[in-house]
C-alpha positions, 0 to 999 in steps of 0.5 A, a space after each residue: 859675143 860680137 867681136 867689136 865688144 872689147 872683151 876676149 874672156 868670160 873674166 873680161 865680159 864680167 869687168 866690162 859688166 860690173 863697170 857699167 850695171 845695168 847698161 850691157 844686154 843679153 838676148 835670149 830666144 828660148 827658156 834654155 837660153 834666158 835661164 842660162 843668161 839668169 843664171 850667169 848673172 847670179 853667179 857672175 854677180 852682174 846686172 845685165 838687161 835681158 832681150 827677149 826674142 821669139 828664137 835663138 836665131 833671131 837673137 843671134 841676128 841682132 847679135 851679129 848686128 851689134 843691138 845686144 852684147 852677149 847670148 847663151 845659146 845652143 851650139 847648133 845656132 852659134 857655133 857656126 857664126 864662132 867658126 866663120 869669125 862672125 862672133 866670139 865665143 867666151 865659154 861653153 855653159 856645159 860641164 865639159 868642154 865641147 868637143 866642137 870647140 875644144 878650145 873654148 872653156 867652160 864658163 866654170 873654167 873661165 872663172 864662174 866657179 859651179 856655173 853649168 847649164 846643159 840640155 837633156 831630154 828624155 823619154 815618157 809614157 802615160 802615168 799607169 804604163 805597166 811596169 813590164 812596158 816601161 822596162 821594156 822601152 827603157 831596154 830599147 831606148 838604151 840600146 837605140 842610144 849606143 847604136 852606131 847611127 845615134 853615136 855618129 849623130 851625138 858626135 856630130 852634134 857635139 852631145 853627150 849621150 846619157 841613159 838611165 833607169 826610169 828611177 834615175 831619170 825621175 831623181 834627175 828631173 827633180 833636182 833639175 826642176 829644182 835647180 831651174 826653179 831656184 834660178 827662176 825665183 831669184 831672177 824674178 821671172 813670173 809665168 806669162 
């Protein structure tokens, strides 16, 4: 949030939003940021006005300027502004606190029980790729994730590396697609 907003915790922001339904705003400059904000509204039972941006940095610029009240953004975009004192972090959206901001509670810890919205990425090959090739690629990627260079990168970005089998990735992806689909449907978001 912008430091001029009279809130210091997620709970105080929720109270403010409930006192002024439909008057407080949240910005987003990516689908992840938008869905994170929509999930927050749904789970905190608040009504915020969504303000879309072409990118998260553009939204953060307006957050810095006080044109919007709140934004859930990626750490690379938001954390430097928090560390400089230009923005106030109320919570992190991951299931665990970020090692880059260990004093900032998770949104779940801050009172929106069960809230979790993180990011992930996976490696894919074309359908019909032989199982032996898929297995070898998976083996190489798992080894790469565990390399000292990758660990150094992950630690510097606050990313928690996780690797899996192709079948586990498929199960995880199906669960994520279902979660995002439910949030999108509840928010009334339509394809553009």
